[in-house]
N, C-alpha and C positions, 0 to 999 in steps of 0.2 A: 430584321431587326431581332436582335439576340433575345431580348427578353419576353418578346412576343411568343417567340417560339418556345421559351423555356416554360412560360405560363401555360401554353396549350398542351405542352409534353406533360407536364405535371398533372394538369386537369384531366388528362385521359388516364394516368396512372391511378388517380384518386377515384375517378368513376369507374374503373376496372375493379377496384377493391369495393366500391359501394354495391356494386352487382353481387359481389360475393357475400354481402350483408344484406340481403333483401332489399337491394336498391336503396340503402340507406342515403340520405340527404347529406351529402358531404361537401358539394360544390353548387355555386350558383354565381354565374358570370355577372348577372344583373347585380347582385348585392355588391361583388367585389368593384363593379364600376361605380355604383354610389359610394363607396368607401373612398374612391379616388376623386371625388368631387373637389375643386372644380376643374381638374384635368379631365373629366370623363369625355368631353368634346374633343380632346387632344389625341391624336394617335402616336405620339412621340415616345421615344425611349423612356423618358421619366414616368409616363403614364402606365408602361408596361412594367416597369420596376415595382410600382405601387400595386399594380394589379396582382404581380406575383406574391408580393408581401401580404396583400388581403387574402389571397387564396390559401397560403400557407396558415395565417391565423384563423381564418374561418373554418377551413376543415379540420384543423387541430381542435378548435373548441367544439365544433359539431361532434367530432369522433368522441371527444371525453364525455359529452352528454349522453352519448350511446354505450358508454363503457368500454370504448375502443381507444387504442393508442395509435395515431397515425403514424407516429415514428416507427414503431415496431412493425406495422403493417407494411410500410414503404422500404422498411430496412436501412433507413437513415433518417437524420434529424431535419425537420424543417419547421417544427412547432416547439 
């Protein structure tokens, strides 16, 4: 599944950034899944597309709350 792989690859990149910033709270797979209701019981491609979108949005807003810019930290635009 392409988007499942994309989700976990991006999550790992953001988690590495979080470690560099005192283990900042930037990702939360459970919250991403809640944002995908009612598809959270489904493991299909549509679910992982929504999970990826939730990760981008959540990580971007959490970074902003900490005075960080997730796009600059990643070197590309996700948020």
